[in-house]
C-alpha positions as CSV (number, residue, x, y, z in Angstrom):
1,M,104.1,89.4,62.2
2,T,102.9,91.5,59.3
3,G,105.6,93.1,57.2
4,A,108.4,91.2,59.0
5,T,111.3,89.8,56.9
6,A,112.0,86.1,57.3
7,P,115.3,85.3,58.8
8,G,118.0,85.3,56.2
9,A,115.8,87.0,53.6
10,K,116.7,90.4,52.1
11,A,114.8,93.3,53.5
12,P,112.9,95.1,50.8
13,G,114.9,98.1,49.4
14,T,118.0,97.5,51.5
15,A,120.0,94.6,50.1
16,G,121.9,95.0,46.9
17,L,121.0,92.7,44.1
18,T,123.0,90.8,41.6
19,L,121.5,91.0,38.1
20,I,122.7,89.1,35.0
21,F,121.8,90.0,31.4
22,T,122.9,87.1,29.2
23,G,122.0,85.3,26.0
24,N,122.7,85.6,22.3
25,G,120.4,88.5,21.7
26,K,121.3,92.1,21.5
27,G,120.7,94.5,24.4
28,K,122.7,93.2,27.4
29,T,125.0,96.2,27.7
30,T,122.2,98.6,26.7
31,S,120.0,97.3,29.5
32,A,122.9,97.7,32.0
33,L,123.4,101.3,30.8
34,G,119.7,102.0,31.3
35,L,120.0,100.9,34.9
36,A,123.1,103.1,35.2
37,F,121.1,106.1,33.9
38,R,118.3,105.3,36.3
39,A,120.7,105.0,39.3
40,L,122.4,108.3,38.3
41,G,119.0,110.0,38.2
42,H,118.6,109.1,41.9
43,G,122.1,110.5,42.7
44,F,123.7,107.1,43.2
45,P,127.4,106.7,42.4
46,V,127.9,104.2,39.6
47,A,131.0,102.3,38.3
48,I,131.0,100.7,34.8
49,I,133.8,98.4,34.0
50,Q,134.0,97.0,30.5
51,F,136.1,93.9,30.2
52,I,136.2,93.2,26.4
53,K,135.4,96.4,24.6
54,G,138.4,98.2,23.2
55,S,139.3,101.2,21.2
56,W,136.0,102.1,19.4
57,K,134.5,105.5,20.2
58,Y,131.4,104.3,22.1
59,G,128.5,106.8,22.6
60,E,128.2,105.9,26.2
61,L,131.8,107.1,26.9
62,E,130.8,110.6,25.6
63,A,127.6,110.6,27.7
64,A,129.6,109.6,30.8
65,K,131.3,113.0,30.7
66,S,128.0,114.5,31.7
67,F,128.0,112.6,35.0
68,A,131.4,113.5,36.2
69,G,131.7,112.9,39.9
70,L,128.9,110.3,40.0
71,L,129.9,107.9,37.2
72,D,133.3,106.1,37.0
73,F,133.6,104.5,33.5
74,H,136.5,102.2,32.8
75,V,137.2,100.5,29.4
76,M,139.6,97.8,30.4
77,G,139.7,95.5,27.4
78,K,141.4,95.7,24.0
79,G,138.6,94.4,21.7
80,F,137.2,91.2,20.7
81,T,139.2,88.4,22.3
82,W,138.0,85.6,20.0
83,K,139.9,87.4,17.2
84,S,143.1,87.9,19.3
85,D,146.6,87.8,17.9
86,N,148.0,87.5,21.4
87,L,145.8,85.5,23.8
88,D,148.4,85.5,26.6
89,E,148.3,89.3,26.6
90,D,144.5,89.3,26.5
91,I,144.4,87.0,29.6
92,K,146.8,89.3,31.5
93,T,144.6,92.3,30.5
94,A,141.5,90.5,31.7
95,Q,143.1,89.5,35.0
96,D,144.3,93.0,35.6
97,A,140.7,94.3,34.8
98,W,139.3,91.7,37.2
99,K,141.7,92.8,39.9
100,F,140.5,96.4,39.4
101,A,136.9,95.3,39.5
102,K,137.4,93.4,42.6
103,E,139.0,96.4,44.3
104,T,136.2,98.6,43.1
105,I,133.5,96.3,44.5
106,L,135.1,95.7,47.8
107,A,135.9,99.4,48.3
108,G,132.1,100.0,48.5
109,H,132.0,103.5,47.1
110,H,129.4,102.8,44.5
111,K,125.7,101.9,44.8
112,L,125.8,100.2,41.4
113,V,128.7,98.4,39.7
114,I,128.3,97.2,36.2
115,L,130.6,94.4,35.0
116,D,130.1,94.5,31.3
117,E,131.0,91.3,29.5
118,L,132.4,89.7,32.6
119,T,130.9,86.3,31.5
120,Y,133.6,86.0,28.9
121,L,136.4,85.9,31.6
122,I,134.9,82.7,32.8
123,T,134.0,81.3,29.4
124,Y,137.5,81.8,28.1
125,N,139.1,80.5,31.3
126,M,140.8,83.9,32.0
127,V,139.6,84.1,35.6
128,E,138.3,81.3,37.8
129,E,134.6,81.3,38.3
130,S,135.2,80.5,42.0
131,E,137.2,83.8,42.4
132,I,134.4,85.8,40.8
133,L,131.7,84.1,43.0
134,A,133.8,84.8,46.1
135,V,133.8,88.5,45.4
136,I,130.1,88.6,44.6
137,A,129.5,87.0,48.0
138,R,131.5,89.7,49.7
139,K,130.0,92.7,48.0
140,P,128.8,95.4,50.3
141,Q,125.2,94.9,51.4
142,G,123.6,97.9,49.7
143,M,125.6,97.5,46.4
144,H,123.9,96.3,43.2
145,L,125.9,94.4,40.7
146,V,125.0,94.0,37.1
147,I,126.9,91.3,35.0
148,T,126.5,91.1,31.2
149,G,127.7,88.8,28.5
150,R,126.7,85.7,26.6
151,N,126.8,82.2,28.2
152,A,126.6,83.1,31.9
153,S,128.0,80.2,33.9
154,A,125.8,78.0,36.1
155,G,127.6,79.4,39.2
156,L,126.8,83.0,38.2
157,I,123.2,82.2,37.5
158,A,122.9,80.4,40.9
159,H,124.3,83.4,42.8
160,A,122.2,86.0,41.0
161,D,118.9,87.5,42.2
162,L,117.7,88.2,38.7
163,V,118.7,86.6,35.4
164,T,117.4,87.8,32.0
165,E,118.2,86.0,28.8
166,M,118.2,88.1,25.6
167,Q,117.1,85.8,22.8
168,E,118.0,86.8,19.2
169,I,115.0,86.4,16.9
170,K,116.1,88.7,14.1
171,H,119.3,90.8,13.6
172,P,120.1,93.3,10.9
173,Y,123.7,91.9,10.6
174,K,122.2,88.8,8.9
175,K,121.1,91.1,6.1
176,G,124.6,92.6,5.8
177,I,123.8,95.8,7.9
178,K,126.9,96.6,10.0
179,A,127.0,98.0,13.5
180,Q,125.7,101.6,13.6
181,K,126.6,104.6,15.7
182,G,124.0,105.3,18.3
183,I,122.6,101.8,18.2
184,E,125.5,99.3,18.7
185,F,128.2,101.8,19.8
């Protein structure tokens, strides 16, 4: 049968994908935001949930205001956890953010859900990998998930449809150039 989909295979254009942008190189969140912009251009509702980013004034938050009604943007973290003064509080914040993400995914109102820096919740043992994988397995059929962050776990990689690793070759920070508005935030 020409054009038929094999049993158990995803039909082209109908099944939501799980994409992971990982690695030590820059560009993971930026790639995810590019996909959000593309989806919004097609009129798809998008949710972005950031797990680690905190109180900086990120350019994407300002741009999000232009997409009111289609884009739900949630900054759920408090900053860079590896420099934390209160790890217990950070774990509670991460678990609350994961609960919100889980509810958002399972509600099924969005065509694209971006889980920015989710990998760190597994890396820092804040949320069990098995809990996250169970939610990914239950996501609505037409929903796309994008997961970003360094050191994606083996389980996440195994469940993903696409995994891209950003590799750092050269970075201006090594020359003493700090994060710049419009590029890093």
